[in-house]
C-alpha positions in Angstrom: -27.7 7.6 3.7 -30.4 10.0 3.8 -30.0 13.5 4.0 -31.4 13.7 7.2 -29.0 11.2 8.5 -26.1 13.1 6.4 -26.8 16.3 8.4 -26.9 15.0 11.5 -23.9 13.6 12.2 -22.1 16.7 10.1 -23.4 18.3 13.4 -22.8 15.9 15.5 -18.8 16.2 13.7 -19.3 20.2 14.1 -20.2 20.5 17.8 -17.1 17.5 19.0 -15.1 19.8 17.2 -15.3 22.6 19.1 -15.7 20.9 21.8 -13.0 19.0 21.6 -11.0 22.1 21.5 -12.1 24.3 23.8 -11.9 21.4 26.7 -9.9 19.1 24.8 -10.3 15.8 23.5 -10.3 13.8 26.9 -11.5 16.2 28.7 -14.5 15.7 27.1 -17.0 12.7 27.4 -19.9 12.1 25.0 -22.0 13.1 27.9 -20.7 16.3 27.5 -21.7 16.0 23.8 -24.7 15.0 24.0 -25.5 17.8 26.4 -23.7 20.3 24.1 -26.2 19.2 21.6 -29.5 18.6 23.7 -29.7 14.7 22.2 -29.5 11.5 24.3 -26.1 9.6 24.6 -28.0 6.8 22.9 -28.9 9.3 19.4 -25.0 9.8 19.0 -24.7 6.2 19.2 -26.9 5.9 16.4 -24.4 7.3 14.9 -20.6 7.1 15.9 -19.7 3.8 17.9 -16.9 5.8 19.9 -15.2 9.1 21.0 -12.4 7.7 18.9 -15.1 7.3 16.0 -15.6 11.4 16.1 -12.3 12.3 15.9 -11.5 10.0 13.1 -14.2 11.6 10.9 -13.4 14.8 12.6 -9.5 14.3 11.4 -10.6 12.8 7.8 -12.9 16.3 7.0 -10.0 18.1 8.0 -7.4 16.7 5.8 -11.0 17.3 2.9 -10.9 20.8 3.6 -7.5 21.2 2.8 -6.8 19.1 0.1 -9.9 20.8 -1.5 -8.8 24.4 -0.3 -5.5 23.9 -1.0 -4.6 20.9 -3.2 -7.0 21.3 -5.4 -6.6 24.7 -6.6 -2.4 25.0 -6.3 -2.7 21.8 -8.9 -4.7 24.1 -10.9 -1.7 26.7 -11.9 1.5 25.5 -13.5 3.8 27.9 -12.9 6.1 25.7 -10.1 7.1 29.0 -7.7 3.4 30.1 -8.5 2.0 26.8 -7.3 4.3 26.8 -4.1 3.8 31.1 -3.0 0.1 29.9 -3.4 0.0 26.8 -0.9 1.8 29.0 1.2 -0.6 31.4 1.0 -4.0 29.0 1.2 -2.5 26.7 3.9 -2.2 29.7 6.1 -6.2 30.7 5.4 -7.1 27.4 5.9 -5.9 27.0 9.4 -6.8 30.7 10.6 -9.8 30.2 8.9 -11.2 27.6 10.6 -9.5 28.3 14.1 -11.8 25.9 16.3 -13.2 24.0 14.2 -11.5 20.5 12.7 -8.2 21.7 11.2 -7.0 22.5 14.9 -8.4 19.0 16.3 -6.6 18.0 14.0 -2.8 19.5 14.8 -3.9 19.3 18.2 -5.2 15.6 19.1 -3.7 13.6 16.8 -2.1 11.3 20.1 -5.5 9.7 21.2 -7.0 7.9 18.4 -6.8 4.4 18.2 -3.8 2.2 16.0 -6.2 1.8 12.6 -7.3 5.3 13.0 -4.3 7.1 13.1 -2.2 4.5 10.7 -5.4 6.1 8.0 -3.9 10.1 9.4 -1.4 9.6 8.7 -0.4 8.6 5.3 -2.9 11.1 4.5 -0.7 13.8 6.2 1.7 12.1 4.7 0.9 11.9 1.2 -0.1 15.6 2.3 4.2 16.3 2.8 4.8 15.1 0.1 2.8 16.9 -2.1 4.6 19.8 -0.2 7.8 18.8 -0.8 7.2 18.3 -4.4 6.3 21.4 -4.7 9.3 22.8 -3.1 11.3 20.5 -5.5 9.6 21.8 -8.6 10.2 25.3 -7.6 13.6 25.1 -7.0 14.4 23.2 -10.8 12.9 25.7 -12.0 14.9 28.4 -10.1 17.9 26.2 -11.1 19.0 26.4 -7.2 21.6 24.5 -5.9 20.5 25.1 -2.0 21.7 23.2 0.8 17.7 23.2 1.8 16.7 19.9 1.0 12.9 20.3 -0.4 12.3 17.7 2.5 13.6 19.5 5.3 12.1 22.7 4.0 8.2 21.0 3.9 8.5 19.9 6.9 9.6 23.0 8.7 6.7 24.9 6.5 3.8 23.0 7.8 5.4 23.2 11.0 5.5 27.1 10.8 1.7 27.1 9.2 0.1 24.3 11.1 1.4 25.5 14.8 0.0 29.7 13.5 -3.3 28.4 15.7 -1.9 28.5 18.6 0.2 32.0 18.9 -2.0 34.0 16.4 -4.8 36.1 17.5 -6.8 37.4 15.2 -8.1 41.5 16.9 -3.7 41.3 17.2 -0.8 43.2 15.5 -0.6 40.6 12.9 -2.5 40.4 9.1 -3.4 37.4 7.9 -1.6 38.8 4.4 1.7 40.0 6.7 2.1 36.4 8.2 1.2 35.0 4.5 4.0 38.1 2.8 6.9 37.3 5.8 6.0 33.0 5.6 6.8 33.1 1.9 9.6 35.6 2.2 10.9 33.0 5.0 10.6 30.2 3.3 11.6 31.2 -1.1 14.8 32.7 0.6 15.5 29.5 2.3 15.2 26.9 -1.0 16.4 29.1 -3.2 19.3 30.8 -1.4 
């Protein structure tokens, strides 16, 4: 694929992510996207076969962002508690810094995907949940803690809390990103370490 085609696809995906975030997937049409990009509908179909395919690629990119900006740096660390704390901090950062783009579209618009695309995205999400669960397991073992909170429940709770931030947090509001990180880390660590 040439650089120009890759750049065009990327531009379409970025515009679609913004449009889906603003209007919702169901309310945004291919005509709307073509108008936003000042392209013909045929030009869109040159790059993508359907709106579903566009949504799938947005979600794939969101998972790549998460893996690159959260998982990769966490895996470079050795201390189990530091890995967990870093995961919390970086995941919050990704959700807040990519506001109105791929991450929030992935978090909000999973239901419309056709079965094949949904299965592929859900497999990646499940793998990430297992990654977080493993971080919690390792942190509990390192602390020699016998908590009533299981790593699986803690992982779902942690990801649910963080992934919901985009619904209520305002960048100009009274709670800063650093305060969110501190408070979420305290909630999680208090729970999993007892």
